[in-house]
N, C-alpha and C positions, 0 to 999 in steps of 0.2 A: 443381447447387448446390454451392458449395465447402464444405468441411468445415473448421472450425478447432478447434484445441484449446486450451483455457484450463486451465494448471496453477494450482494453489491456488484453483480454482473454489469450494470450500467455504468460503473465507475471506471477510473483509470487502470488499475491493474486488473480488476475483474473482468473487464472487456478483453484484454489481452489474453487472459487465462481462458475465457470462454472461447476465444477464437481457436486457441492452441489445442484445447480440448477436443473441439469439433475436428480439427484437422488430423487429430490422432484417433479418429473413429469412435469418439465417445458420443452418446446421445446425452444432451445438456438440457437441463431446465434452469433458465436464468431468473433468479429473483431479482426483480427491480422495484424502485421505490415508486409507489402509485403516485400519480398527479392527474390533474384534470386536462392537462395538455397531451396526454397520452404519449409522452415523451419517454423512450426507452435508454435515454442517455447516448453514451457512446455506441451502444449496439446498433442504433440507428445508421451508424456510418460503416457498419461491416458489410461485406459483399453478399449479394443475395444468396449465393452459394454456401456461404458459411451459415446464415441464418436459416437455411433449410433444415440444418441440424440443430436448431435452437428451439425449445419450448419457452416462452416468456410467460412468466408469472409475476403479476403486479401486486405488491402488497406492502406491508410496513413491518420491518424487522423487530419493532416494539410491541407488536400484536401478536401474542401467542397462538391465537386461533389461525391466523393467517400463515404463520410460520409452519405450524404443524400440518396445514393442508398442503403447503408447498412441499413438505418432505415426505409425503406418502409415496411408497413404492421408490424410494431413493436409496442407493447402496453407498454412494459417497457423497460427502458435503464438504465443499470449501467454503468456510464462512469468512467472507470479506467484508461485508456491510458494517460500516462504522462512521462516524464523524471523526475527521482526522486533522482539520485545521486548528492549529495551536492557538493563534490570536482570537479566534472565536470562542475559544473554550474559556478564555478569561472572563468574558462577560456572559456567557451562556452555558454555564457548566452542567446545569439540570439536564439539559438535552443530551450532553455527552454520558451522563449516567443512565438516562433512559435508553439511549441508543447502544453505546458500547456494553455496558454491563448487563442491563435487563435485556437487550437484544440477544446478546451471547447465551444468557440464561435459557432464553426461549428456544435457541438452536439447541442446546445441550438436553433440555427437558424432552423436546420433541424426538431427539435422537435416540434417547434412552427408551422411550416409551414404544417407539417404532423399529427398535433394534437395527439401527443403521449400522452397516459394516465398518465405516471409516470416517471419521471426523476431523478436519484440519481447522483449527482455530487461528486466526490471523494476528499476531502481536506486532510489535514495531520496536525498533532499537531505541525508540525514546523512553522506554521502560528503565533503561540502564542509567539514564541521566548522563551528566558528564563523567567520562571515563575515569574510574579510579586506578586503572592499570589497562595496558593495550598489549596485544589486542584483546578486545572484549570478547571473553567467551560466555558460555552459557551460565557459568557459576558465578559471574559477575552480580553484586549486589544491585537491587532495584532502588531506584529513587525518582519519586513522582515530582517533577520539576514543573509541571503544568497540570490543570485540570485534565486535559487530554490523556497525558502520560498515566495519571493517576487511574483514570478509568480503564485504560489498557491493562495496567498491572492487576486491577481488580478482575476484568475479564479473563485474564491468564490464569489467575488463581482459582477462579471458579472451574476453569477448563480443568486444571490439574485436580481439583477435589473430585470432580465427576469421575475422572480416571481412577483415582485413588479408592472413591467410595463404591463405586459400581462397575470397575473394571472395564470401562467403556474404551474402545480403540481410537483414542484421542492424541493428536500431536498439535504441539504449540508451534507455529511457524513464524519466525522473527526476521523479516526482510529489514535489512539497513536502507538507507534512503534510495528509494527506487524513482528512476527518471525515465522519460522517453515521450513518444507520440502520445497525445491525448491527456497529458497531465494538467491539471489545473493551474491557473496562473497564480495560485496561493504559494506554490512551491517556488523554490529559488531559481532553478534551471530555467522553467518557462518565464519566470518574472523577467530575467535578464534577456533572454532571446526576444520575447515579445517587444520589450521596450527598444531593443536594438533595431529589430526588423521594421519597427514603425518609425524609425528615423531619428528617434530621440538622441541627442547629443550629451544629455546629462541622465545617466543610469541610476536610479533611486534605489538604495539598498540599506539594510540594516547592519548589523555587525559584520565586518569582514574577516575576523580572526578565527571564528569557529571552523573546525574541520570535519568533513562529512566523509563516509565510505559509500560511494555511490554505485548502485546496481541498475544496468539497463533492464528495461521492463521485461523484455522477451527472456533474459536470463532468470529473472525473478518468477515469472510464469513457469519456466522449465524447472525451477527448484521445487515449487509447489507439487508439480506432477511427479517428479522423481522421489520426492518425501512420501507421497501416496503410495507409491509402488513398492515401498520397503516396509516389511513388517518390523523390521530392527527400529524403526522410528516412533512405534507406538509407545506412548507415555513419556516421550521426550520433548524437550524445548530445543529448537534448531535455528541458528543463525542462517541468513542467507546474506552473505558478504563477499566482497572481493579482497579483503584484507589489505587495501590500499586506501589512503586518504589524500584530500584535497583540501586547502582552505577555501572559504567562500570568495576571498579576495583574489586568489590564484585562478580560481574558476572564471571569474567575472573577467580577469585580463584576458583569459584565453578566448573566450567568447567574443570579447571586444576585437581581439587580433583578427578573428575568423570572419567577423560580420561588418564591424564599422571601427577601424582603428582610431578614428578621430573622437570617439565618444570618451567621456570621463565619468568615473564613479563619484556620486555624492551620498553622504549619509542623511538618510530621511529618518528623523527621530521617531515618528510614529511606527516605524518598521522594527525598531529595537525592542527585544523581549526585556522584562524587568530582569535586574541583573541577576538574581539568584534564580531565575527561570531559565535563562540561557544554557543550553548545553553545549559547552565548549569544545568538546572533542568526542568524536565517535569513529572508531577504527575496529571493525568486528573481525573475530576470528572465524575461519571457515573449516577448520580441521574436522569438526564433527559431522557436517554435511557431507563432506568427501569421504569420510570413513563409512558412514551409514548408508550412502547412496552413491550413484554414478554421476552426481551433478558436478559441473564445473562451468565457470563463465565461458560463453562462446564468443562475446564481444569485448573488444578493448573499448576503453573509456572514449578513445578517440573515434572509433567506429558508432558507438552509441550517440554521441554528440551530433556526429554528422546526420545520422538518421532523424535525431530530433529536431535539428534546425531544418532539415528538409520539409518535415511534417509542417512546422509552424509557418514556412514560407507560403504554404498553400491553404493554411487554415487561420490566418491571422484575423479574420473578420468574426471568428467565434470568441475571441478575447477583448477585454476591455483594458487597454494599455494605459489609459490616462487615470486609473484610479488604483489605490491600494487594495488589492484583492486579499481578503482575510479568510 
C-alpha cells in the first residue's frame, strides 16, 4: 500500500483530505503543526476508525530537517500547510514568507532528494487578484493584492521552477473559495453562520459587493485526489472551481433567511480590506480539471450550506463570535 503525506492535515481542507484518503484505502502520514498542547487540530475530531489509518507527524513546515524526516518513504505529497488569513498578512508578512514560500521550498527540496513520485502544491484563487476577465482560467495574469497572495504566487512559481528545472512530477492545485465544516471563523461563511447561530441581530461584515466562487470542501478534497490520479496533470496548474459566483451580500441574505430572518447586516470598518487590496470578483473556469480528470462537483451550493450550518449548530462552542477573527 502506498503511503501519502498530507501537510497541513490538522487544518480545514487538510483534515477533510486526510479523512477521504483513508476512506479510499490510502495509508496517510499527517504532518501537523507542533505545539505543546499536543493538539492535532481538526484531526482530533475525526472518528477513531479513520485515525487508525493515520500516522501523525508533528513538526514545523518552516524547518527543512523535520520536513525531510516526514517525507521519508513517501510516494505522494499533498502540500497544504500554509498561513492563509489575509488580514493577518497585513501586519505579519514575514511569517507568510517563512511559512508559504520557505515551507514550500522545504517540501520541494526534500521531494527532489527523496525521489517522491507525485507532489501536489496547493495554490489559491487569490493569486489572480480581481478578475480581469471571467471565467478565470489558468492563463489569467497573477496579481499580488495582499502579502498572503504574493507569497502564494511565489510558492507557485517555485513549484513551477522545480518542475521545469528538475523534471519533477509536480502539479499546482488552485482551489477557489472553499467552505464547509471545520472552517475557521476568519472566512466569510463561518463568520456569518456563527454570528447568526449565536443569536446576534446585527451581523458584522466587510464589503458586500465582492463575488466569490465557492467550493464545498468535500468537492475540493475530491479534486485533489482526482488530480493526483491523472498523469496528464503533471506540470500543470489546475483550478478547482464551480464556475458560479455569488456576492457576499447575496450570500449573507441567504444565510439570514435560513437561520434568523430578523437579523440585519451592518458594515464593520475593521473588516474592510484596503481598497486596492480587495479582490472584487472571483469566478473560476473549470474546463481544465474536467478535461484532465474525472472530477465534477458532487454538491450543490444549497447542499453544502445545509451541511455547513448543521456542523456549526453542534460546534459553536469552538468559535469566538464576539471578536473579529483575522
